[in-house]
C-alpha positions in Angstrom: 18.3 65.9 -27.8 17.0 69.4 -27.2 14.0 70.6 -25.0 12.1 71.2 -28.1 12.6 67.7 -29.5 11.7 66.4 -26.0 8.5 68.3 -25.8 7.6 67.4 -29.4 7.9 63.8 -28.6 5.6 64.1 -25.5 3.1 65.9 -27.6 2.8 63.0 -30.1 2.2 60.7 -27.1 6.0 59.1 -27.4 7.9 57.8 -24.8 11.0 59.9 -24.0 13.3 57.4 -22.6 14.2 55.1 -19.4 12.5 51.9 -18.4 9.1 51.5 -19.3 6.4 51.5 -16.4 5.6 47.8 -14.8 3.3 46.2 -17.2 4.4 48.0 -20.4 7.0 47.1 -23.1 8.5 49.7 -25.6 7.4 49.1 -29.3 10.4 50.9 -31.3 9.4 52.3 -35.0 11.3 53.8 -37.5 10.9 57.5 -38.8 8.7 56.1 -41.4 6.7 54.1 -39.0 7.9 50.9 -39.7 7.9 48.5 -36.6 11.5 47.9 -35.6 11.4 45.7 -32.3 9.8 45.6 -29.0 11.9 45.4 -25.9 10.7 44.1 -22.6 12.6 45.0 -19.4 13.6 42.0 -17.1 13.7 42.2 -13.4 17.5 41.3 -13.6 18.3 44.5 -15.5 18.2 42.4 -19.0 15.9 43.2 -21.6 14.3 41.0 -24.3 14.4 42.1 -27.8 11.2 40.8 -29.3 10.2 40.6 -33.1 6.6 41.5 -34.5 5.0 38.1 -33.1 6.4 38.4 -29.6 9.2 36.1 -30.2 12.4 36.7 -28.4 15.3 37.5 -31.1 17.8 38.2 -28.6 18.5 38.9 -24.7 20.4 42.1 -24.3 22.5 42.2 -21.2 22.1 44.6 -18.3 23.4 47.9 -18.8 24.1 47.3 -22.7 21.7 49.9 -24.5 20.4 49.9 -28.1 21.2 52.4 -30.7 18.6 54.1 -32.8 18.4 57.0 -35.2 17.2 60.5 -34.4 14.0 59.9 -36.2 13.1 56.4 -34.6 10.7 56.4 -31.7 9.1 54.3 -29.1 5.7 54.0 -27.8 4.4 52.2 -24.4 2.4 49.1 -25.3 1.1 46.3 -23.0 3.4 43.8 -21.9 3.1 40.0 -21.4 -0.4 39.2 -20.3 0.9 37.8 -16.9 2.5 41.3 -16.2 -0.9 42.9 -17.3 -2.8 40.6 -15.2 -0.7 41.4 -12.1 -1.1 45.1 -12.9 -5.0 44.7 -12.9 -4.7 42.7 -9.6 -2.8 45.4 -8.0 -5.4 48.1 -8.4 -8.3 45.8 -7.8 -7.0 44.5 -4.5 -6.0 48.1 -3.6 -9.3 49.7 -4.5 -12.1 46.9 -4.5 -10.5 44.9 -1.5 -9.2 47.9 0.2 -5.6 46.2 0.8 -2.9 48.5 1.7 0.6 48.7 0.0 2.2 46.1 2.1 -1.0 43.8 1.7 -0.9 44.2 -1.9 2.8 43.2 -1.9 2.3 40.3 0.0 -0.3 38.8 -2.4 1.9 39.5 -5.3 4.7 37.6 -3.6 2.5 34.8 -2.3 1.5 34.2 -5.8 5.1 34.3 -7.3 4.6 37.4 -9.2 8.3 38.4 -10.2 8.7 42.3 -9.0 9.6 44.7 -11.7 13.3 45.4 -10.3 15.4 43.6 -7.9 17.0 40.1 -7.7 20.4 39.7 -5.6 21.3 43.3 -6.2 18.3 44.4 -4.3 17.8 41.5 -1.9 21.2 39.8 -1.6 20.8 36.1 -1.3 16.9 36.2 -1.6 14.3 36.2 -4.4 13.3 39.2 -6.3 10.4 40.4 -3.9 7.7 43.1 -4.1 7.7 45.7 -1.4 5.0 48.3 -0.6 7.1 51.1 -2.3 7.2 49.5 -5.5 3.0 48.9 -5.2 2.8 52.9 -4.0 4.8 53.8 -7.3 2.7 51.9 -9.2 -0.7 53.1 -7.7 0.6 56.7 -7.8 2.0 56.7 -11.6 -0.2 58.8 -14.0 0.6 56.7 -16.7 -1.9 54.1 -15.8 -4.8 56.6 -16.2 -3.5 57.5 -19.6 -1.0 60.2 -18.9 2.3 60.1 -20.0 4.0 62.3 -17.6 7.4 64.1 -18.2 9.7 66.9 -16.9 8.3 66.7 -13.2 11.7 66.9 -11.9 13.6 70.3 -12.7 17.3 69.7 -13.6 18.0 72.6 -15.9 19.8 75.7 -14.0 18.3 78.2 -16.1 15.1 76.9 -18.1 12.1 75.3 -17.4 9.2 74.0 -19.8 5.9 75.9 -20.1 3.1 75.7 -22.6 5.4 73.2 -24.7 8.4 75.7 -25.0 11.7 76.2 -23.0 11.4 79.6 -21.0 13.6 81.2 -18.8 13.3 81.0 -14.8 14.1 83.2 -12.0 14.8 80.2 -9.8 18.2 78.3 -9.9 17.8 75.0 -8.2 20.3 74.3 -5.4 
């Protein structure tokens, strides 16, 4: 995908790839705007493929990807109600109750809320637990105030995106 294509997607409010933020799923549509499926990422790295009614069609194993055409696109949509509720609690506990990142993580763990990522790979032999870093990342993510942010990390050697276009840069990242 070219920079021009990525910029065009972002300008249309479309998701540019990668796992969605906690509390969101990805709804996929054809180039004709027909619903294809919803994909819900699981803490163990697998993904649930859901139909239009939210029923599981299949479980996609970790590291297996889905294939789409260039004209297909995806949008962020609210996830399962329990995830959305957990997300609301994170912001409420931090803002209204004055809990710190660790305090919010402790409450989530006490309530048995599944963390966004983890499992045995991140916590060998133990349950999938929330940590202060996960809470901090959620609270600092601009997507939760309606901003889809893209291109914050410069990866290209000779170009950057400015005013919706690829432009030359004098700075070459080291």
